[in-house]
N, C-alpha and C positions, 0 to 999 in steps of 0.2 A: 645230395651233399652240396654245401655252400662253398663257393670259391670266391672270396671277396676281391682279391687283386685282379683276377681275370675279369670279373664283373665290372670293377672300376675301370679297367682298360677299355673294355667294350663300350661302356657308357661315355668315356672321354672321347673316343673316336667318333661316336655318334654326335656328341656335343660339338666337336670340332667341325664336323661336316655341316651342321646347322649354322654355325657361326660363319664359316667360309661362304656358304650359300647366301647368307644374308649380306655379307660384305660384297659379294659379286653382284647380286641383284640390286641392292640399294646403291652401291657405288656406280653401277651402270646407269641407273635412273637419274642420279644426281648429275653425273657428267653429261648425259644427254640433255637434261634441262638447262644446264649452264651453256652447253655448246649452241643450242638452238633458241636460247632465251625463252623457254617455255615455263609458264607459271605452275607452281606446285603448292599444295597445302602447307608444306614445310619448306623452309628456305633450303635451296640446294646445298649450300655450304654446310648447313647443319646435318643434312643427310650424309654428305660426304664424310663428315667427321665421325658419325656413328658407324659408318662402314669401316673406317680406319680402325676404330676401337674394337669392333667385332673381329677384325683381322688380327689385332694384337691379342685378344682373348683366345683366339683359336690356337695361338702358339702355346699357351699354357695348357690347353686341353690336350694337344698332341704330345707335349712334354710329359704330361701326367700318364698318358697311355704308354709312352716309351719306358718310363720308370716302372710301370706295372709289369711290363714284360721282362725287364732286366731283373726286377725283384723275384719274378717267378723262376728265372734261371738261378739266381743266387740262393734261393731257398729250396731248390730241387722240387718244384711243384709240377710233378709229372701228370697231374690232372689236365694240364694244358697240352694239347696234342703236339703243338710246335716244340715245346720244351722236351717232351718225351722223345721225339725223333732227332733232336740235335744236341742233347746233353746227357750227362750221367753223373752219378755221385762222385766217381773217381776223377772226373775231369778237373784239371787245374783251374783255380778260380779266375785267373786272367783270361783263359780261353772260354770260360763260362760267359764272360762279358762279350767276347767276340762272336758267340753263338747268335747274338742278336741279328747279325747279317749273314749267317751261314745258310739260310734257307730263303725261300721265296717270300713268305709272309713277313718275316722279320726284316728282310732287306727293303721291302716296300714301306714298312713302318719307319725304318731309318731314313729312306728317301723323303717321306712326308715330314719327318722331324727336321731334317736339314732344310727343306724348302720352307717350312714354317719359321725356322730360325733366320734364314736370309730375309724373308718377308717381314719378320719382326724388326730386324735392324733397319730395313728400308722404311718402314712406317714410322719408326722413331725419328728418322732424319727428314721427315716430310717438309719441314720448314725451309729446306734448301730451295725448293720450287714446288709449292703446294699443289698446283694443278698437274704438272708432269708426274709428280710422285703419286697423285691420286689415280691417274691413268695406269701407271705401272702397278700400283697396289691392287687395283681391280683385276688386271690381267693375271697377276700372281694368284689372286683368289680363285680365278677360274681354273688355273692349273692345279691348285690345292684341292679343289672340289673333285677333280678327276681322281687324284691319288687316294683321297679319303673315301670316295665311292668304292674303289677297289678294295680297300681294307675293310669296309663295312659289309660289302655285298659279295665280292668275288674271292677274296683271299683273307679272311679274318684271322688275325694272329692269335686270338684268344679262344679259339674253338676248343671245347672240352672233349677229352677222349671218349669214344663210344662206351656207354654204360655209366660214365661219370666216376668210375672208381680208379684212383691213381695207381699205376703199377709200382712195384718196389724200386725199380731202377729204369733209367732211360737207355736209348740205343747208343749214345755217345756221339762225339763229334768226329767227322771224317778225319783220319790221321793226316791227310795231306794239308789240312787246314790248321793243324796243331804246330804252327811255326810262328815265331815272333812277328815277322813281317805281315802275316795274314791278319794280325790284330789291328793293323793300321792301313794296309793296302786298300781294302774295300771302302772304308770311310773317306780316304783321300780321293779315291776314284769318284765316289758319289758326291763329294764336295765340289769336284769339277763338273760332273754331269749336271747336278742340280743348280750349281752356280750360274750356268749359262742361261737359266730362266730369267735372271735379273736383267742382263743387257738386252735379252729378247723382249722383255716386258717394256723396258724403256724405249727401245727402238720402235716397237709397235705402237706404244702410247704416243710417242712424239709424232709419228706419222698420222695417227688418227686425229690429233689435235692441231696438225700443221704447225708444229713447234718452230718458232722463228730462230734462225741462227744455228750455231753448232754447239750450244752449251750442253745439250743432252749427251754429246760425245765425251765432253770433259767430265760430266757426272759419271758416266758409265765406264770410263777408262780404268779406274782402279778396281771396280767390280770385275771387269773382264780380265784384268791382269791377275788378280787374286785367284779367280776361277781357273784361269789357264795354268797358274802355278800349282794349284791343287791337283789338276788333272795330270800335269807333268810328273809330279811326285808319285801319284797313283800308278801311272804307267811304268815308271822306273822301278817301283817296289814290286809290281807284278812281274816285270822282267827278271828281277833278281831272285824272286821266289821260284819262278819257273826254272831258272838256272841252278839254284842251290838245292831244290827239292825234287823236281820231277825226274831228274837223272837221265835225260836224253842228250846232254852235252851242249844244249843251246839255250838261248834266252828269248828268242822270238820265232815262233813257228808259223806265223800268218794264220793262226787259228781265227775262226769267225768272231769269237768274242774278243780276242786281242784286237782284231780289226775294228770292232765296234767302238773301242776306246780311242783308237788312233784317228778315226774319221773326224769326230768333233774337235780333236786337238789340231788337226790340219786346218779345219774351218776357222777355229778361233785364232790360230796363228795368222791366217790370211786377213782376218778382220782387224787384228791389232796393227798390222802393217798398213792396211788400206785406209783406216780412218785418219791416218796422218795426212793423206791426200785431201781429205775433206776439211780437216782443221786448217791446213796451210793454204790450200788453193781453192777450196769450195768445189772439188771435183769428186766424181765417182760416188755420188750420193745414192743412186739406185743400186749400184753394186754393193755398197756397204750395208744397206738395208737387207738385201737378200742374203748377204754373207752371214749376218747374225741370225736371220730367219732359218737358213739352211743348217747352221751349226746347232741351233736348238733342236730342230727336227731330227738331226742325226743322233742326238742324245736319246731321243725317244725311239728312233729306229734301232739303236744299239740295245736298248732295253727290251724292245720287241723281239729281237733276235735271241736274246739271252733267255727269255721266258716263254717263248711260244713253241719251242721245239722245232722250229723251221730248219735250223742248222745243227749239225753234229759237232759237239765241242765238249772237251773235258771240263770247261768252265760253266756250261749252260745248266739251267735248272731243268727239272723234269718237264716233259711236254704237258701243256695244260691249255684250257680255253681262254686263259687270261690274255693270250696274244690277240684275240679278237678285240678286246678293250683297247689295247694300244694301237691297233690298226685303225679303229674308229676315231680315236683321239688324234692320231697323226693326220688323218684325212680332214677332220674338222679344223685342225690348226692350219693346214695348208690352204684350205678354202678361205679362212679368215684373213690370212696373210695376203693371198692373191686378191681378194675383194678390196682390202684396204689399200693395197699398192695401186691398183687401177683407179680407184676412186680418188686417191691423192697424188697421182702420178705427176701432175704439173708442179707440185711442190718440190719435186726432187730434181729440178733442172740444174745442171752444172753451171757454176759461175765462170769457169775458165775452161779452156781446151788444152790438150796436149800440144806443146809448141815445138818440141824436138824429141827425136827418138833417143838422143844421147842426153838424158836428163834424169834427175832423181825421180820425177814422176813416172817415166817409162820403166825404171827399175822396179818401182812398186807394182806397176801394172804387170810386168813379166813375172814378178815374184808371186802375185796373186794367181796368175794363170798356171804357173808350175805347181803351186800348192793345191789348186783345184783339180789339176790333172792327176796329181797323186791321190787325192781324195776319191775321184771318180774311178781310178784304177782299182783302189782297194774295195770300193763299193761294188764295182762290176764283178770282181773276183769273189766277193762274199756272197752276192745274190745269184750268181750264175748257176750254181747247183740247184737252188730253189726254183729259179725260172725254167731251167731246162727240164726239171722233173714235172713242173706244172704243165708246160706246153707240149712236151714230147713223151713224157713218161719215163725217160732215161735220165738218171742223175749224173751230171758231169762233175768230176772231181777236179778242183782247182787247188794246186799245191804250191810249195815254195818256188819251184822253177819258174812258174808264171810270174810271180811277184818279183823275183830276182831279175828276170829278164827286162821287166818294164820299170820297176821302181828304182833300181840302181842308177840307170842313166838320168832319171828324173831327179834323184837325190844329188847327183854330181852337178847337175845344172843349177839346182837350188843352192848348193854350196858355193858355186861360182858367183851367183847373184848376191850371196851374203857378203862377199868381199867387194863386189863392184858397186853395189848400191850406195853405200855411205861415201864413196869417193866422187860421186857425180853431184853437180850443182843443180839447184832448182831451176826450172824453166829451160835452161840450155847450158851445156858444158862446153867451154872453149877448148881449143887445141892445146893452149898453154896449160890449162888446168889438168887435162888428160896427161900431158907429159910429166907434169910435176907430181901427180898423184899415183900414176900407174907404173912408173919406171921401176921402182924398188920391188913392188909385188911381182912384176913380170920376171925380174932377175931372180927372185926367190923361187918362183915356180921352176925356172930352167935349172938353177943350181941344185934344187932338191931332186929333180928327176935324174940328173946326171949322177948325183951322189948315191942315190938309191940303186941305180943300175951298177955303179961301181962297187957297191957293197954286196951285190949278189942277187938283186931283184931282177930276174931275167924271164919275163913272161913268155918269150918265144921258146923257152926250153920246156915249158909245161905241156902236158898232154891236152889240158883244157885251159888255154891261156886267158880266157875272158876275165875270170875273177881276179887274177893277178894284174892284168892290164888296168882294170877298174881301180884296184887298190893303189897302183902306181899313180894313176891320175888323181885319185883322192888325196894322197899324201902331198902331191905337188901343188894342187890347188889349195889345199889346207895351209901349206907354208905361205902361199901368196896372200891368203886371207889374213893369217896371223900377222904378216908383215904390214898389210894395209891397216889393220886395227892398231898395231903398235905405233906406226907412223902418225896416225891421227892423234893418239894419246900424247906422243912425244912432241908433236907440233903445237898442240894446245898447251901442254905443260911448259914448253919453252917460252911461250908468250907470257904465261903467268909468272914464270921464274924471272923473266926480264923486268916485269913491272912490280913484283913484290919482293924479290931478293931471296925467296925461299929456296930450299933444296929441290932437286928434281922430284924426289918422292913426295915432299910436302906440296909442291906445285901440282903434281898429279892428283893428290887427294883433294886439294882445293878446287881444281878443275872439275873433278867428278862431283863434288858437293854442289857446285854452282849449276850443273846441268845433269842431274841424276838420271833423267829420262834418257838423254842421248848416250851418256857413257855407261849407264846400266845396260842399255841396248847393245853397246859394243861388247860388254862382258858376256851377254847372252850369246852373241854371235861367236865369240871365242869359245864358249862352252860347247856350242853346236859343232864347231870344227874339231874339238877334242873328242866329242862323241863320235863323229864320223871316222876319225882316225881309229878309234876302238872298234867300230863296226867293220872297217876295212880289213882288220886283222883276221876276220873269218875266212878270207881268201887263202890263208896259209894254215888253216887247221889241219891236224893230223890225228889219226885214230887207229887203234888196233883192238881186236877182240880175240881172246884165247882162253883156254883152260889153264889154270895154274894150280899145281899142287905144291906141297912143301918143298922149298928149295928152288923151285922154277924161277927163271928170270926172263925179262924182256927189255929190249932197248927201244926208245922212241925219242927222236929229236934231242939227243944228248942226255936223256934221263935213262937210268937203269933201275928197273923195279924188280925186287926180289921178294917172293912170297915167304914170309917168315913162319906163318901158321894160318890155319883156318879152323873155325869151330862153330858150334851152335849153342844157344842159350835160350831160356824161357823165363818169363815172369808172368804175373797175373794179367798183364795187359797185352803182351805179344810174344811170339816166338821170333827168334832172330838167327840169321846166318851172317857171319862176318869173317873178314880176312885181315890179317896184319901184314902190311906190305911195306918194306923198307925201300926208301928212295935214295939213290946215289946220283951224284953228278961228278964225273971224273972218278977219283978214288975216294971221295968224301961222302959220307952219309949226311943228307940234309934234312930228312924228316921221316916219320913213320905215318902211314895213312891207314885208316880203318874203315873201309866201305862196308855197309850193311844192307841187308834185305830183311825187312820185318813183315810179319803176318799178324795183323791185329784181329782179335776175336777168332782165333784159329778153329775153335770147336763149335762155332755157331754158323747159322745160315748166311750171315752177312760178314763173312771174313773179308778183310781188306789188306792189300799188299802195299807196302810203302818202301821207298828207297832212301837210304841215308848216304848221300854222296860224300866222298872224301876229296877235298880240294887243297892243293898246295899252290898258293897264289903269289905272284910277283908282278911288278909293273911290266915285265917283258912278256909273260905268258902264265897261263893257269895249267897245272897238271891236274886233270879231272878224272877220278877213278870211280867206277860203278861196279857193284856186285850184282850181276844180272840173274843169279840163280845157280843151280847145280845141274850138271849133265845127268840126265836120268839113268844112263848106263854106267858111267864111271864114278858118279858121285862127286866129281871134282868141281870146284867153283868156276864159274864163267866170269871172267873179269874183262870189262871194256875200259880202255884207256884213251883219253883225249889229251892233246896238247893244243890249247886255244890261245893264240897270241893276242896280247893287247886288250884283253877283256876288261881289265881294271880301268882302262881309260874311258870306257863307256860310263862307268859309275862316276868317275872323276868329272867327266864332261857334264853329266846331269847336275852334279853338285855345283859346278860353276854356273850353269844356267839358273839354278835356284838362287844362288847368291846374286847374280846379275839382276834377276827379277826383283829381288828384295831391294837392291840399290835403286832400281828404277821406280819403285813405289815410294821411296823416301822423298818428301818435299824438298825442292832445291833450296840451297842456302840463299837467303835474301840478304843482299849487302846492307850493312848498317849505313845510316845517313847522318850527316851533321848539318846544322844550319850555319851558313856563311854569309856575312854581310858584305856585299860588294860596295866599293866606294861610289858615291853619287857621280854621275857624269858631269863633266865640266860644262858650264853655261857659256858657250862661246859668243852668244849674242848679247850677254849682259842683262838679259831679262829674266823673268820667272821661268816656269816650267815650259819648255818648248813643246808645241804640239800636244799639250795636255798631259805630259809625262808626270808621273807621281814625284813628289818632292822627296819622299823617304827613299833610302837606298833599297834596291831589290834584294830579296833574300833567296839564295839559291841552295838547293839540296845537293850536297856533294857525296858521292859514294866513298865509303871508307873500306879499303881493302878490295875494291872492285877492280876489274881488269882495266877499265878506262876511267880514270878519275875525272871529276867535273872540271871544266874550264870556265872560269868566271865569265859570265855574259854569253856563254855558248851552251847549246843543248848537250846533254850527255849522250854518248854513243850507246 
């Protein structure tokens, strides 16, 4: 039987592999010839251009393959084995599109498509710096060759079902993935994972060619920020999906695959902060190169953990030999980075040294150390079960208590640095500056701590006071950081208001537009503080689990829950148990919640259980109710109730971070200029032009609407 679309997809992937291999080989030859001035039969710049065009053509080939698989899902082509195992005729069309990344082969195809898209955009912008972009393009071609080899050899997405005869229907999509956020969470996560290939390629290429100056950092800053933004969105969507769907009452369980997404985020965050040192002061060049190298390798390591079966996770794909491919690629990448670093090490000498421990430079250094400590902590906890089983035969389990014990203090110190860093001056901070900048934040810390204790936050009264102590410290430091950020905004806005006469709000907007990178960064820091406030609410979580029959009630943290009824129902897709629970606060009914427990495909060998959580959400707390099943003896439903304070502030904080990143990506407002003719200087000697000065009056460019207007005859500030 002929299957035209799968055949087209397989051919397109093979064509893309050939084109990328050509781009890699020919690009390498041309760059080698240019670097060492070696003669070739064809001019090196012509070869370089053909390599670039082959890379562009590979994008269209990968896009064609991706379209072929999407079309197979849309038309229910169950002759394709991947479609058979991840879709069905009854599946909603929107989820049929998301099945593209629901399995191993499809997700690798999505990875390749996104990588080809990033490389396509990069190759179109090659005129910004032809040689540097050629190096980056060649390195990206090497990465593309690896992923296309996987798709052609190890995990072909267009494999035909055994026998070639298409079944009448497919197995369907995992019910846990039939949720709106799962239609955008994986692509966002992959956009972040894959996107770090671009700054990695620029950094490695710049090191290979001994790129002069720091222009490569300016080129890659937007790439890195956009990638970091995508990864942030992906992690947040995954957290919200886990909270709303999995039914365990939390949003982050330190699962190995969750950790795999957090590690490159921490590395990318460190890199974004650290490169400012190189831009401003020519420092930490070696550090920055390895930061982006490690961040890229962490994305590969995360993919290895997900696909190799090394770790146990509800998110991981089935165990397969594909992990060996990623292990080999990771080792090759590390060796290339190490060889290039040692070969070009003398090119990375710092131009300046740290002059004072109380300075902006030292805050960046400490920030980097804290972020890397957090990354190492997560990496150690993730790999310890694997390493212990390999060396001792006994698998050590690492759970939440380990991470909470280590990561919470690290996070609080990072929160402290978030507020301190922007208040310090470059090179050295004077005592006067410290007094001026730190008095108000310190007062805010003390007042907040006293107010919280007066309001009833008493850690010493808890059986396990550690969590509430950390929460108290977090809220107090958070208040100090918010005060520091607000004072920076108000101080700058006050200057603009004095010079322009605008309102305080208008001055703040103009101030932000003039330096979007700086004030967008302040917004990101503010969002991080709000996020930490939401996370700290977990110290005060409460829960109860009990059987509830008709008319039974339970009280928890001011809420009264009454079981109105419970019942069962069935349809062609699933059987369901559900309860109707009325919620009261005081004497007033505030809502009715309907938690469910569904069993999909109940009469088949692949029956799957799914929980539909009922949540009543406010800014103060979430009331979170789960139907956990029925008691086998009494037949009564088992209900678990959580009261989770401040959870919504986590999502609000991430939204602020996203907004701040978008602001930081906007080009700053360039002040308009006007041409002003200054009067000719008086000829006090009564002769012609003294000392060869021009006879025509000088023309000065004056800023219009700038903070510091031009002064005739004097340079602009």
